[in-house]
C-alpha positions in Angstrom: 0.0 0.0 0.0 1.2 3.6 -0.7 1.0 6.3 1.9 1.5 10.1 1.8 2.3 11.6 5.2 1.1 15.2 5.7 3.3 18.1 6.9 2.3 18.2 10.6 3.6 14.7 11.0 7.4 13.9 11.0 9.1 12.5 7.9 10.3 9.7 10.2 6.7 8.3 10.0 7.1 7.8 6.3 10.4 6.1 6.8 8.9 3.8 9.5 6.0 2.9 7.1 8.6 2.1 4.4 10.6 -0.1 6.8 7.4 -2.1 7.3 7.1 -3.0 3.7 4.9 -0.2 2.3 5.6 2.6 -0.1 5.5 5.9 1.8 6.5 9.5 1.1 6.3 12.6 3.2 4.9 15.8 1.6 8.5 17.2 1.9 9.7 14.4 -0.3 7.5 15.3 -3.2 7.7 19.1 -3.0 4.3 19.6 -1.3 5.4 20.8 2.1 3.5 24.1 1.7 0.9 22.9 -0.8 -2.9 23.4 -0.3 -5.0 20.5 0.9 -6.5 20.3 -2.5 -3.1 19.9 -4.2 -2.2 17.2 -1.7 -5.4 15.4 -2.3 -4.9 15.5 -6.1 -1.3 14.2 -5.7 -2.6 11.3 -3.5 -5.3 10.5 -6.0 -2.9 10.5 -8.9 -0.5 8.2 -7.1 -3.1 6.0 -5.4 -1.8 7.0 -2.0 -3.6 7.0 1.4 -3.1 10.4 3.1 -1.9 10.2 6.7 -2.7 13.4 8.6 -3.6 15.1 11.8 -5.5 17.7 10.0 -9.3 17.4 10.6 -10.0 19.3 7.3 -8.9 16.2 5.4 -11.3 14.0 7.3 -14.2 16.4 7.0 -13.6 16.8 3.3 -13.4 13.0 2.8 -16.7 12.5 4.5 -18.4 15.0 2.1 -16.5 14.3 -1.1 -14.9 11.4 -3.0 -11.1 11.2 -2.9 -8.2 9.2 -1.6 -8.5 7.3 1.7 -7.5 9.2 4.8 -5.8 8.0 8.0 -6.7 10.6 10.5 -4.4 10.6 13.6 -6.4 12.1 16.4 -3.9 11.7 19.2 -2.8 14.9 20.9 0.8 16.0 20.9 3.1 13.0 21.5 6.7 12.3 21.3 7.9 11.1 17.9 9.0 7.7 19.2 5.5 7.2 20.7 3.8 8.2 17.5 5.9 5.8 15.4 5.4 2.9 17.8 1.6 3.5 18.0 1.3 3.7 14.2 3.4 0.6 13.7 1.2 -1.3 16.2 -1.9 -0.3 14.2 -0.6 -0.5 10.7 -2.0 -4.0 9.9 -5.4 -2.8 11.1 -5.2 0.3 9.0 -4.2 -1.7 5.9 -7.0 -4.2 6.5 -9.6 -1.4 6.9 -8.6 0.3 3.7 -8.5 -2.9 1.8 -12.0 -3.6 3.1 -13.2 -0.4 1.5 -12.9 2.1 4.4 -12.2 5.6 3.2 -11.6 7.2 6.6 -9.6 5.4 9.4 -9.4 7.3 12.7 -6.5 6.6 15.1 -6.9 7.9 18.6 
């Protein structure tokens, strides 16, 4: 599965996802660090990527409009190591949900 990690999350999350056997890029990797949400959605759609974000706007937009699947991380501020560990623990559930047709997966 392919993932696109949004700007408010660390590039290390994309690297961790890659280390677990998936394709992942951070918006910095593809020149979208300051891009609009619409541009990020278009890029994810064109590359068949799941957007990983903390931005509620992506989740709200996905509920109301078609587009790429969203993994919405709803945890508060956490240390990077804790975020990476938590995401790694839940990655198989995330992949299964998206493969089953879920378009919005919330992690809290």
